[in-house]
N, C-alpha and C positions, 0 to 999 in steps of 0.2 A: 504494500500500500504506499502511496505517495506520502512523504513526511508531512507535507502541508495539509493533506487530508486528515491525518492523525491529529494535527494541531487543532483543526476546525472541529473535529469530532469531540475532542476533550472540552473545548469551549462550549459546544452545543450541549453536552451532558451537564455542565455546571449551570448553564442558563436554564435548562429544563428543570433542574433541581430547584433552583430559586423560584421560578414561576409557579411550580406546583406545590411549593412549601412542603416538601417531603421530610419525614421524620428521620430517615437514614440517608446517608450520602453514598454516592458511588465509590468514594474514597475508602469506605469501611471495609471493602474486600481486601484492602492492602494494610490493614491495621497491624499486622504482624511483621511488617517489613519496613525498615528505615532507609531503604535503598531507593534511589531514583536513577533513571536513565536521562542523559542529556545528549541530544543529537544536534547536528548542524553547527557545531562549534567552529569558529575560525581556527585554521590549522596552526597558527603561531601562538595560540594561547598556552600558558603553562598551568601546572597544578595550582600555583600560587594565585594566578589570575582567576581561576575558577573558584577558588576558596573566597577571594574578595567579593565576587558577585553573589555567591550562594550563601555565604555566612550571614547575610542580613536576615535569614529566616531561621537560623539556629546554629548550634555548634556542630561542625563537621568533624567526623572521626576518621574518615577514609575517603580518598579520591583515587579512582583507577582510571587515569587517562590512557585510553588504548592507543598504542603506538605500533608502527611498522617494526617488525623484529630486525630487519636488516638496516634500515636507514634511521630508525629511532624517531622518525617524524610522527606527529599526531595524526590519527585517522579521522579526527573531527567529532569524536564522541567519547563519553565517559560514563562511569557509574560512580555515584557519590552516596555516602552513607552519613546520615545525621545521628546525633546522639539520641534525640528525641523523635520518635516516629511522626508526631504531629507537625514537625517542621517540613516533612515531605508534602503535606497538604498545602501548606503556604507556598512552597516553592513551585509546585505543579500549577496551582491556581494563579499565581502572580507572574511567573516567568515563562510559562509555555506560550509560544507564539511571539515572544518579544524579540526585538533586534539587538544583537550584540556585535559590534563592529560591522554593521551593515548586513549581517547574516541572521535570518530568522532561526531561533533555536527551538527545539522540541524538548519538553520536559514531561516525563511520565513516570508513574510508579513502576517498580519492579517487584513482582510477587516473591520470586525466589532467586536470590543471587548468591553465587558461590564465588568467593574470592579466589582468583587464580593462584597457583602455587608460588609463582614469582613474587606476587604481592605479599603473600604470607611470609616468605623469607625476608623480604625487605622490612616488614614490620618487626620481625624478630631481631633484626640488627639494630633497630633504633632503641 
């Protein structure tokens, strides 16, 4: 599915939720995960840049900026984990579909995310 279609669908879900005054949110199905997916990132952003943007919605405990294994360059997407799961709702609602350095980013929940082995090793070194 086209990334912009996903952005529009997420916004549409939120608008429907507000207009129908629903008691439960579509976000509730992700209440057990503090991870979000961020796509459409400018390729020259670093982990520090991503933290600067997304930390306005909560304390970030892990950023996995996916990079090309041979060149080390960003592939334009990352997975990010907040300390508090409720921060994911704020990030998805407020940053999905926004422009970051003239690129429209996609922010969505991740139901089940497994930290790659390389990231686990890096975490142990710190």
